[in-house]
C-alpha positions as CSV (number, residue, x, y, z in Angstrom):
1,X,-146.9,-59.4,-38.4
2,X,-144.4,-62.3,-38.8
3,X,-142.2,-60.1,-41.0
4,X,-142.1,-57.3,-38.4
5,X,-141.3,-59.8,-35.6
6,X,-138.5,-61.4,-37.6
7,X,-137.2,-57.9,-38.5
8,X,-137.1,-56.9,-34.8
9,X,-135.5,-60.2,-33.8
10,X,-132.8,-59.6,-36.4
11,X,-132.3,-56.1,-35.2
12,X,-131.9,-57.4,-31.6
13,X,-129.4,-60.1,-32.8
14,X,-127.4,-57.4,-34.6
15,X,-127.4,-55.2,-31.5
16,X,-126.1,-58.0,-29.4
17,X,-123.4,-58.9,-31.9
18,X,-122.2,-55.3,-31.6
19,X,-121.4,-55.7,-27.9
20,X,-117.9,-56.7,-26.8
21,X,-117.3,-60.4,-26.0
22,X,-117.1,-59.5,-22.3
23,X,-120.4,-57.7,-22.5
24,X,-122.0,-60.6,-24.3
25,X,-120.7,-63.1,-21.8
26,X,-121.9,-60.9,-18.9
27,X,-125.4,-60.4,-20.4
28,X,-125.8,-64.2,-21.0
29,X,-124.6,-64.9,-17.4
30,X,-126.9,-62.2,-16.0
31,X,-129.9,-63.6,-17.8
32,X,-129.1,-67.1,-16.5
33,X,-129.1,-65.7,-13.0
34,X,-131.9,-63.2,-13.3
35,X,-134.3,-65.5,-15.2
36,X,-133.3,-68.7,-13.4
37,X,-132.4,-70.4,-16.7
38,X,-129.3,-72.3,-15.8
39,X,-126.9,-72.9,-12.9
40,X,-124.5,-69.9,-13.4
41,X,-121.8,-71.4,-11.2
42,X,-121.5,-74.4,-13.5
43,X,-121.6,-72.5,-16.8
44,X,-119.8,-69.2,-16.0
45,X,-117.4,-69.6,-13.1
46,X,-113.9,-70.0,-14.4
47,X,-112.1,-69.3,-11.1
48,X,-112.7,-68.4,-7.4
49,X,-113.2,-64.7,-8.1
50,X,-115.9,-65.3,-10.7
51,X,-117.5,-67.7,-8.3
52,X,-117.7,-65.0,-5.7
53,X,-119.0,-62.5,-8.3
54,X,-121.7,-64.8,-9.3
55,X,-122.7,-65.4,-5.7
56,X,-122.9,-61.6,-5.2
57,X,-125.0,-61.3,-8.3
58,X,-127.5,-63.9,-7.2
59,X,-127.9,-61.9,-3.9
60,X,-128.3,-58.6,-5.8
61,X,-130.7,-60.1,-8.3
62,X,-133.1,-61.1,-5.5
63,X,-134.6,-57.6,-6.1
64,X,-135.7,-58.5,-9.6
65,X,-138.9,-60.3,-8.8
66,X,-140.2,-57.3,-6.8
67,X,-139.0,-54.9,-9.5
68,X,-141.0,-56.8,-12.2
69,X,-144.2,-56.3,-10.2
70,X,-143.5,-52.7,-9.1
71,X,-142.8,-50.8,-12.2
72,X,-144.6,-47.5,-11.8
73,X,-147.6,-47.3,-14.1
74,X,-148.2,-43.6,-14.4
75,X,-146.6,-40.2,-14.3
76,X,-147.1,-39.7,-10.5
77,X,-144.5,-39.9,-7.9
78,X,-146.3,-42.1,-5.4
79,X,-144.7,-45.4,-6.3
80,X,-141.4,-44.0,-7.6
81,X,-139.1,-44.4,-4.6
82,X,-139.5,-48.1,-3.9
83,X,-139.1,-48.9,-7.5
84,X,-136.2,-46.6,-8.4
85,X,-134.3,-47.3,-5.2
86,X,-134.2,-51.0,-5.9
87,X,-133.5,-50.5,-9.6
88,X,-130.7,-48.1,-8.8
89,X,-129.2,-50.6,-6.3
90,X,-129.2,-53.5,-8.9
91,X,-128.0,-51.3,-11.7
92,X,-125.1,-50.0,-9.6
93,X,-124.1,-53.6,-8.9
94,X,-124.0,-54.4,-12.6
95,X,-122.2,-51.3,-13.6
96,X,-119.6,-51.8,-10.7
97,X,-118.8,-55.2,-12.2
98,X,-117.2,-53.2,-15.1
99,X,-118.4,-55.6,-17.8
100,X,-121.2,-53.4,-19.2
101,X,-119.5,-50.5,-21.0
102,X,-122.5,-48.6,-22.5
103,X,-126.1,-47.7,-22.0
104,X,-127.1,-49.8,-24.9
105,X,-125.6,-53.0,-23.3
106,X,-127.3,-52.0,-20.0
107,X,-130.6,-51.4,-21.7
108,X,-130.4,-54.6,-23.6
109,X,-129.9,-56.6,-20.4
110,X,-132.5,-54.8,-18.3
111,X,-135.2,-55.0,-21.0
112,X,-134.9,-58.8,-20.8
113,X,-134.5,-59.0,-17.0
114,X,-137.5,-56.8,-16.3
115,X,-139.6,-56.5,-19.4
116,X,-140.6,-53.7,-21.8
117,X,-142.5,-51.8,-19.0
118,X,-139.2,-50.6,-17.5
119,X,-137.9,-48.9,-20.7
120,X,-139.0,-45.4,-19.6
121,X,-137.1,-45.8,-16.3
122,X,-133.8,-47.2,-17.7
123,X,-132.1,-43.9,-18.7
124,X,-132.6,-42.3,-15.3
125,X,-131.5,-45.5,-13.4
126,X,-128.5,-45.8,-15.6
127,X,-127.4,-42.2,-15.1
128,X,-128.0,-42.4,-11.4
129,X,-126.0,-45.6,-11.0
130,X,-123.2,-44.5,-13.3
131,X,-122.8,-41.3,-11.4
132,X,-122.4,-43.0,-8.0
133,X,-119.0,-42.6,-6.2
134,X,-118.7,-46.4,-6.2
135,X,-118.0,-46.2,-9.9
136,X,-114.4,-45.2,-10.8
137,X,-114.3,-41.6,-12.1
138,X,-113.0,-42.5,-15.6
139,X,-115.5,-45.2,-15.9
140,X,-118.3,-42.9,-14.8
141,X,-117.3,-40.5,-17.5
142,X,-117.3,-43.2,-20.2
143,X,-120.7,-44.7,-19.0
144,X,-122.4,-41.3,-18.9
145,X,-121.1,-40.4,-22.4
146,X,-122.5,-43.6,-23.8
147,X,-126.1,-42.4,-23.2
148,X,-127.2,-40.6,-26.3
149,X,-129.3,-37.5,-26.2
150,X,-132.0,-39.4,-28.1
151,X,-132.2,-42.1,-25.5
152,X,-132.2,-39.6,-22.6
153,X,-134.9,-37.4,-24.1
154,X,-137.1,-40.0,-25.8
155,X,-140.8,-38.8,-25.9
156,X,-142.1,-42.4,-25.8
157,X,-141.0,-46.0,-25.6
158,X,-142.1,-49.2,-27.3
159,X,-144.1,-51.6,-25.2
160,X,-143.0,-54.5,-27.4
161,X,-141.3,-57.2,-25.4
162,X,-137.8,-58.3,-26.5
163,X,-137.8,-61.3,-28.8
164,X,-134.1,-62.4,-28.6
165,X,-132.7,-63.7,-25.4
166,X,-129.1,-64.8,-25.8
167,X,-128.2,-68.1,-24.2
168,X,-125.2,-70.3,-23.4
169,X,-124.2,-72.4,-26.4
170,X,-122.3,-75.5,-25.7
171,X,-119.2,-76.0,-27.8
172,X,-120.5,-79.4,-29.0
173,X,-123.8,-77.9,-30.1
174,X,-122.0,-75.0,-31.9
């Protein structure tokens, strides 16, 4: 069991290392905001526009607590609208920031923000958010192309919670 956990953690580390520096920075900042780990203003705001972006992200991420509790549990459609509507709104916010460039970066972030239970819903939320008119046309095209057929048509999803949560590393500690 320890070997498989270590192997999965290494796999997650490698996946994160494959993201662009901008994606890595945005994922860490988003986890700080979404999980309440650190004061994102102090760690991540380099100028007034980033300060405003972080403030908007705090507002958008107010939906996360409700989303964690509302993930649909079955194949029915009864509890789909409240969950997907909120997930779409938060996803659209993140994609509109233009710092996540692929489905894999989006999935990596949202698995950590919301837990393994949301995996089945992430491809559809990503597609819906990426296809919105608020996303620039060329960006829409690139985002939608980043979703592999395997991810879009997966017959099942792991219920294993993520093990690696990237965090701010102070230069002195590094």
